[in-house]
C-alpha positions as CSV (number, residue, x, y, z in Angstrom):
1,M,63.1,-60.1,-6.6
2,I,64.9,-57.7,-9.0
3,S,64.4,-58.6,-12.7
4,I,64.7,-56.8,-16.0
5,F,60.9,-56.6,-16.0
6,S,60.7,-54.9,-12.6
7,I,63.5,-52.4,-13.5
8,S,61.8,-51.6,-16.8
9,A,58.4,-51.1,-15.1
10,L,60.0,-48.6,-12.7
11,I,61.5,-46.7,-15.5
12,V,58.2,-46.6,-17.5
13,A,56.4,-45.6,-14.3
14,Y,58.7,-42.6,-13.9
15,L,58.2,-41.7,-17.6
16,F,54.4,-41.9,-17.2
17,G,54.6,-39.7,-14.1
18,S,56.8,-37.3,-16.0
19,I,54.2,-36.5,-18.7
20,P,53.6,-32.8,-18.0
21,T,49.9,-32.7,-18.9
22,A,49.3,-29.2,-17.6
23,V,52.3,-27.9,-19.5
24,W,51.6,-29.7,-22.8
25,I,47.9,-28.9,-22.8
26,G,48.6,-25.3,-22.0
27,Q,51.2,-24.9,-24.7
28,A,49.4,-26.9,-27.4
29,F,45.9,-25.4,-27.0
30,Y,46.4,-22.1,-25.3
31,G,49.9,-21.1,-26.2
32,I,50.6,-20.7,-22.4
33,D,53.0,-22.4,-20.0
34,V,50.9,-22.5,-16.8
35,R,54.1,-22.5,-14.8
36,E,54.6,-18.8,-15.7
37,Y,51.2,-17.8,-14.3
38,G,49.2,-18.2,-11.1
39,S,51.0,-20.2,-8.5
40,G,53.6,-21.3,-11.0
41,N,52.6,-24.9,-10.4
42,A,52.2,-27.5,-13.2
43,G,49.1,-29.1,-11.8
44,A,45.4,-29.3,-12.2
45,T,44.6,-26.5,-9.7
46,N,46.8,-24.0,-11.3
47,T,45.6,-25.1,-14.8
48,F,42.0,-24.5,-13.6
49,R,43.1,-21.1,-12.2
50,V,44.9,-20.0,-15.4
51,L,43.1,-21.8,-18.2
52,G,39.6,-22.5,-16.8
53,K,37.4,-25.5,-16.1
54,K,37.8,-27.5,-19.3
55,A,41.6,-27.5,-19.2
56,G,41.7,-28.0,-15.4
57,I,39.4,-31.0,-15.4
58,T,41.2,-32.6,-18.3
59,V,44.6,-32.2,-16.6
60,M,43.2,-33.6,-13.3
61,L,41.8,-36.7,-15.0
62,L,44.9,-37.3,-17.0
63,D,47.1,-36.9,-13.9
64,I,44.9,-39.4,-12.0
65,L,45.2,-41.8,-15.0
66,K,49.0,-41.4,-14.9
67,G,49.2,-42.6,-11.3
68,W,46.7,-45.4,-11.9
69,T,48.4,-46.7,-15.0
70,A,51.9,-46.5,-13.6
71,T,50.8,-48.4,-10.4
72,N,49.1,-51.1,-12.5
73,L,52.4,-51.8,-14.4
74,V,52.8,-54.3,-11.6
75,Y,51.0,-56.7,-14.0
76,F,53.7,-56.2,-16.6
77,I,56.2,-57.6,-14.0
78,G,54.1,-60.8,-13.7
79,L,52.4,-62.5,-10.9
80,S,55.0,-65.2,-10.9
81,V,57.4,-62.5,-9.5
82,T,55.1,-60.4,-7.5
83,G,52.9,-63.1,-6.0
84,P,49.1,-63.0,-5.9
85,K,47.2,-59.7,-5.8
86,S,46.5,-59.9,-2.1
87,S,50.2,-60.6,-1.2
88,T,52.4,-58.1,0.6
89,L,55.0,-58.4,-2.2
90,F,52.4,-57.5,-4.9
91,V,51.3,-54.4,-3.0
92,N,54.9,-53.4,-2.3
93,Y,55.5,-53.5,-6.1
94,Q,52.4,-51.4,-6.6
95,L,53.6,-48.8,-4.1
96,A,57.1,-48.7,-5.6
97,L,55.7,-48.1,-9.0
98,G,53.2,-45.5,-7.8
99,I,55.9,-43.6,-5.8
100,V,58.2,-43.5,-8.8
101,A,55.3,-42.1,-10.9
102,V,54.6,-39.4,-8.3
103,M,58.3,-38.5,-8.3
104,G,58.1,-38.2,-12.0
105,H,55.2,-35.8,-11.7
106,L,57.1,-33.7,-9.1
107,F,60.3,-33.8,-11.2
108,P,59.3,-34.5,-14.8
109,V,62.2,-35.2,-17.2
110,F,60.1,-33.9,-20.1
111,A,59.6,-30.4,-18.5
112,G,62.9,-29.4,-17.0
113,F,62.1,-31.2,-13.7
114,R,59.6,-28.5,-12.8
115,G,56.4,-30.3,-12.1
116,G,53.3,-30.1,-9.9
117,K,52.4,-31.2,-6.4
118,G,51.4,-34.7,-7.3
119,I,48.0,-34.8,-5.6
120,A,46.0,-36.1,-8.6
121,T,48.8,-38.6,-9.4
122,L,48.8,-39.7,-5.8
123,F,45.1,-40.2,-5.9
124,G,45.5,-42.4,-9.1
125,M,48.0,-44.5,-7.2
126,I,45.7,-44.9,-4.2
127,L,42.9,-45.8,-6.5
128,A,45.0,-48.6,-8.0
129,V,46.3,-49.9,-4.6
130,H,43.1,-49.5,-2.5
131,P,39.9,-48.3,-4.2
132,G,38.1,-48.2,-0.8
133,G,40.7,-45.9,0.7
134,A,40.5,-43.7,-2.4
135,L,36.7,-43.4,-2.0
136,I,37.1,-42.4,1.6
137,C,39.6,-39.7,0.5
138,V,37.1,-38.3,-2.0
139,L,34.3,-38.4,0.6
140,V,36.5,-36.2,2.8
141,F,37.9,-34.0,0.1
142,I,34.6,-32.8,-1.4
143,P,32.8,-31.6,1.8
144,V,36.0,-29.8,3.0
145,L,36.3,-28.1,-0.4
146,I,32.6,-27.1,-0.4
147,L,32.8,-25.8,3.2
148,T,36.1,-23.9,2.9
149,R,36.6,-23.5,-0.9
150,Y,40.3,-24.2,-0.3
151,V,41.7,-26.9,-2.7
152,S,45.0,-27.0,-0.8
153,L,43.3,-27.5,2.6
154,S,41.1,-30.2,1.1
155,S,44.1,-32.0,-0.3
156,I,46.0,-31.9,3.0
157,V,43.0,-33.2,5.0
158,S,42.2,-36.0,2.5
159,G,45.9,-36.9,2.4
160,F,45.8,-37.5,6.2
161,T,42.6,-39.4,5.8
162,F,44.2,-42.2,3.8
163,P,46.5,-43.7,6.6
164,L,43.8,-43.1,9.2
165,S,41.3,-45.1,7.1
166,M,43.8,-47.9,6.6
167,I,44.3,-48.1,10.3
168,F,40.9,-47.6,11.8
169,I,38.4,-48.4,9.0
170,F,40.0,-51.1,6.8
171,Q,42.6,-52.3,9.3
172,S,45.0,-53.2,6.6
173,P,47.2,-56.1,7.5
174,I,49.9,-54.9,5.1
175,R,52.1,-52.5,7.1
176,S,53.8,-51.0,4.0
177,V,50.4,-49.5,3.0
178,I,50.1,-47.8,6.4
179,L,53.7,-46.6,6.2
180,Y,53.1,-45.3,2.7
181,G,50.1,-43.5,4.0
182,M,52.2,-41.7,6.6
183,C,54.7,-40.8,3.9
184,I,51.8,-39.2,1.9
185,C,51.1,-37.0,4.9
186,I,54.7,-35.8,4.9
187,L,54.8,-35.3,1.2
188,V,51.6,-33.3,1.2
189,L,52.9,-31.1,3.9
190,V,56.2,-30.5,2.1
191,T,54.6,-29.8,-1.3
192,H,52.0,-27.5,0.3
193,Q,54.3,-25.6,2.5
194,K,53.6,-22.2,0.8
195,N,49.9,-23.0,0.7
196,I,50.0,-23.6,4.5
197,E,51.7,-20.3,5.0
198,R,49.1,-18.5,2.9
199,L,46.3,-20.3,4.8
200,L,47.7,-19.1,8.1
201,K,47.9,-15.6,6.8
202,G,44.4,-15.8,5.2
203,K,45.8,-15.2,1.8
204,E,45.2,-18.6,0.1
205,S,43.2,-18.6,-3.1
206,K,39.6,-19.9,-3.0
207,V,37.6,-21.8,-5.5
208,D,34.8,-20.0,-7.3
209,F,32.5,-22.9,-8.2
210,F,30.9,-20.9,-11.0
211,N,34.1,-19.6,-12.5
212,R,37.9,-20.1,-12.1
213,I,39.9,-20.3,-8.9
214,K,40.4,-16.8,-7.6
């Protein structure tokens, strides 16, 4: 059901996603546009690489919050429209809002449509839609990162983990969640194309746990 509330929520979700936290924090506190350094990406990883741990962690948490907040705008629409929390319609509204927020992060209106790769915002969305699935992703991301020290590879592997966990662990009855999970896999592969090329060539940057990303 399309209403003024659902349309407004989608617009606000996009604007939430469009908040260029990496760009604004870099410019406000360091006088640097992170997109002009490192990988040229306006995300947490490049912020960590260019500005250090404090800025990187801050951007990561704020980007997660963007996705989580945008997805939870479903409550603004109203349960009378979306149905109860466990209903397929409610979850579909959540997915729509979250996807719009991720698109906002990738193509932010506030930063010349030059954004990041959306991993943290995606995680915030997953956290709002299915906390259990988000936990599984974290439990996969951290060991892969520790073993390989590749943020990109860890993001790709954890991205593929979500739909698999929905199918085999949680056996989600809502097909749109599984379909969305598959779309995540495609999105992660597309946004990490250059990373994959560098991984294959052995030229991808690794995390230095005691300093910045090399």
